[in-house]
C-alpha positions as CSV (number, residue, x, y, z in Angstrom):
1,M,0.1,-0.1,-0.1
2,I,2.8,2.6,1.2
3,K,4.6,1.6,-2.5
4,I,1.7,2.2,-4.2
5,I,1.0,5.8,-2.6
6,F,4.6,6.4,-3.2
7,I,4.1,5.9,-6.9
8,L,1.2,7.6,-6.8
9,I,3.4,11.4,-5.2
10,L,6.5,10.3,-7.3
11,S,3.7,10.4,-10.6
12,G,2.2,13.6,-9.2
13,I,6.0,15.1,-9.1
14,F,6.2,14.1,-12.8
15,I,3.1,15.0,-14.8
16,G,3.4,18.0,-16.8
17,I,4.5,19.9,-13.8
18,S,7.3,22.7,-14.9
19,A,8.3,26.2,-13.2
20,D,9.5,27.0,-17.0
21,P,7.9,28.4,-19.4
22,V,5.6,25.8,-21.1
23,T,6.3,25.4,-25.3
24,L,3.2,24.6,-26.6
25,P,3.0,22.3,-29.7
26,Q,1.5,24.6,-32.3
27,K,-0.1,24.1,-36.1
28,E,-0.1,27.1,-38.1
29,G,-3.2,29.5,-36.9
30,H,-3.6,27.1,-33.6
31,V,-2.8,26.4,-30.0
32,F,-2.4,22.2,-30.3
33,S,-0.9,20.2,-33.3
34,N,-3.3,17.7,-31.8
35,L,-7.4,18.4,-33.2
36,K,-8.5,16.7,-29.6
37,D,-6.8,19.5,-27.5
38,E,-7.1,21.9,-30.0
39,Y,-11.4,21.7,-29.5
40,K,-11.0,21.6,-26.2
41,L,-9.3,24.8,-25.8
42,V,-11.9,26.0,-28.1
43,S,-15.1,24.7,-26.6
44,Y,-14.1,26.7,-23.6
45,Y,-15.4,29.8,-25.8
46,L,-18.2,27.9,-27.4
47,S,-21.9,28.2,-27.1
48,R,-23.9,24.4,-27.1
49,N,-25.1,25.2,-30.5
50,Q,-21.5,25.7,-31.8
51,K,-20.2,22.6,-30.0
52,K,-23.2,20.4,-31.9
53,Y,-22.3,21.8,-35.6
54,Y,-18.7,21.1,-34.8
55,K,-19.2,17.5,-33.9
56,K,-21.1,16.4,-37.5
57,L,-18.3,18.3,-39.3
58,D,-15.7,15.8,-41.1
59,E,-11.6,16.0,-39.5
60,E,-10.8,18.8,-42.3
61,S,-13.7,20.8,-41.9
62,K,-13.1,20.7,-37.6
63,W,-9.6,22.2,-38.8
64,K,-11.4,24.8,-41.0
65,Y,-13.7,25.3,-38.3
66,L,-11.1,26.1,-35.1
67,S,-9.2,28.3,-37.8
68,A,-12.2,30.5,-38.3
69,F,-13.1,30.5,-34.4
70,W,-9.2,32.1,-33.7
71,G,-9.2,34.2,-36.9
72,A,-13.0,36.1,-35.6
73,Q,-11.1,36.6,-32.5
74,D,-8.5,38.6,-34.0
75,Q,-9.3,41.6,-32.1
76,N,-6.4,43.8,-34.9
77,S,-6.1,42.4,-38.6
78,E,-3.9,45.0,-39.7
79,T,-1.3,43.2,-37.3
80,E,0.8,40.1,-38.7
81,D,-0.4,38.3,-35.1
82,N,-3.4,37.8,-33.6
83,E,-3.3,39.2,-30.0
84,F,-6.5,37.2,-28.7
85,L,-4.3,34.0,-29.8
86,L,-1.3,35.0,-27.9
87,E,-3.1,35.9,-24.9
88,V,-4.6,32.4,-24.7
89,I,-1.3,31.2,-25.1
90,A,0.0,33.4,-22.4
91,R,-2.9,32.3,-19.7
92,I,-2.2,28.5,-20.9
93,E,1.4,28.2,-20.4
94,Y,0.1,30.2,-16.8
95,S,-2.2,28.1,-16.0
96,N,0.0,25.3,-16.8
97,K,2.6,26.4,-14.6
98,H,0.4,27.3,-11.1
99,F,-2.5,25.2,-12.0
100,S,-0.8,21.4,-13.4
101,H,-1.7,18.8,-10.5
102,F,-2.2,15.0,-12.1
103,T,-3.5,17.1,-15.3
104,K,-2.1,19.4,-17.3
105,G,-3.0,23.1,-15.7
106,W,-5.0,24.0,-19.0
107,E,-7.1,21.6,-18.6
108,T,-8.5,22.0,-14.1
109,D,-11.3,24.0,-13.6
110,M,-8.7,26.8,-12.8
111,G,-7.1,26.4,-15.9
112,R,-10.4,26.7,-17.8
113,I,-11.9,29.4,-16.0
114,Y,-8.9,31.9,-16.4
115,I,-8.5,30.8,-19.6
116,K,-12.0,31.8,-20.4
117,H,-11.7,35.2,-18.1
118,G,-8.0,36.0,-17.4
119,E,-6.9,37.0,-13.8
120,P,-9.7,37.4,-11.5
121,F,-10.4,41.0,-9.7
122,E,-10.3,39.5,-6.6
123,I,-9.4,35.6,-5.3
124,L,-10.4,34.6,-1.6
125,E,-8.2,32.1,-0.3
126,L,-10.0,30.2,2.8
127,N,-10.4,26.9,4.8
128,T,-13.4,25.2,5.9
129,G,-12.2,25.0,9.2
130,L,-13.9,22.4,11.8
131,Y,-17.5,23.0,10.7
132,A,-17.1,21.5,7.6
133,K,-19.0,18.1,6.0
134,S,-15.5,16.3,6.8
135,T,-11.9,17.4,7.2
136,P,-10.7,20.7,6.1
137,K,-9.9,22.1,3.0
138,D,-9.0,24.9,1.4
139,Y,-10.9,26.6,-1.0
140,Q,-10.7,29.7,-3.1
141,I,-13.3,31.9,-4.0
142,W,-12.3,33.7,-7.8
143,K,-14.4,37.2,-8.3
144,Y,-14.7,38.7,-11.8
145,R,-16.1,42.6,-11.7
146,I,-14.9,44.8,-13.9
147,S,-16.4,44.2,-17.7
148,W,-19.2,41.5,-15.8
149,F,-19.7,40.3,-12.3
150,Q,-19.4,36.7,-12.4
151,T,-17.9,34.4,-9.2
152,Y,-16.5,31.0,-8.7
153,L,-15.8,28.8,-6.1
154,F,-13.2,26.3,-6.0
155,I,-12.8,23.6,-3.5
156,D,-9.7,21.6,-3.0
157,L,-11.6,18.1,-2.3
158,Q,-8.8,15.3,-2.1
159,Q,-6.4,17.9,-1.0
160,H,-3.9,17.5,-3.0
161,G,-4.1,20.6,-5.3
162,N,-6.5,20.1,-8.1
163,Y,-8.9,22.7,-7.2
164,R,-12.6,21.4,-8.3
165,L,-14.9,24.3,-9.5
166,I,-18.2,23.5,-7.2
167,F,-20.0,27.3,-7.3
168,S,-20.4,29.8,-10.0
169,D,-22.4,32.5,-10.5
170,G,-22.9,35.1,-13.5
171,F,-22.0,32.0,-16.5
172,E,-24.9,29.6,-16.3
173,E,-22.8,26.9,-18.6
174,E,-20.6,26.4,-15.3
175,G,-22.9,25.4,-13.3
176,S,-22.3,24.3,-9.9
177,Y,-22.7,21.6,-7.5
178,E,-26.4,20.8,-6.2
179,Y,-25.4,20.7,-2.6
180,W,-22.5,22.6,-2.8
181,E,-22.5,24.7,0.7
182,R,-22.6,21.3,2.2
183,Y,-18.8,21.0,1.1
184,L,-17.9,24.4,3.1
185,G,-19.8,24.0,6.4
186,Y,-22.7,25.6,8.3
187,I,-21.0,28.8,9.5
188,F,-20.0,29.2,5.3
189,D,-20.8,33.1,4.7
190,V,-22.4,33.6,1.6
191,R,-21.6,37.8,1.4
192,L,-18.3,36.4,0.9
193,L,-19.9,35.7,-2.8
194,Q,-20.8,39.1,-3.6
């Protein structure tokens, strides 16, 4: 049993966790050279209808669709660079550096929110304390208040650094756990979410 835990700990140390900047495997006009990863990234921004449409396409048309998405996001077509794409790449690199734990940071809940919205206006780092559903757990509340009013609550359910999104307000597609309050204990002050 101890040997298995030790192997899991070691694998967590070496899976995608790096203090150095990440070099993403790019394809011309894309972030990733792999269609599956490219779609997963772009899906962070797509509506349900856009996702349904994409799934009906053949592989070549899927690449064209994703290229068209990145092209449509270009904020200044007079420059050579697609500033939006460069910003997304910077956010992926930040996410991989700060949110990787057993999976690449850009694929985590925190990474997804960071890539979609950038740096939060405010971050509260808290602990559930002794009155939670189980053992005390760390959690974070991210608030976006400049261009829109959104709040995200992440909790480290397994206590290994992989924070899961359990509550969101202001962006209905993210959703919330049905009984998210139970994870925080009965003394949780909902005013923290305002």
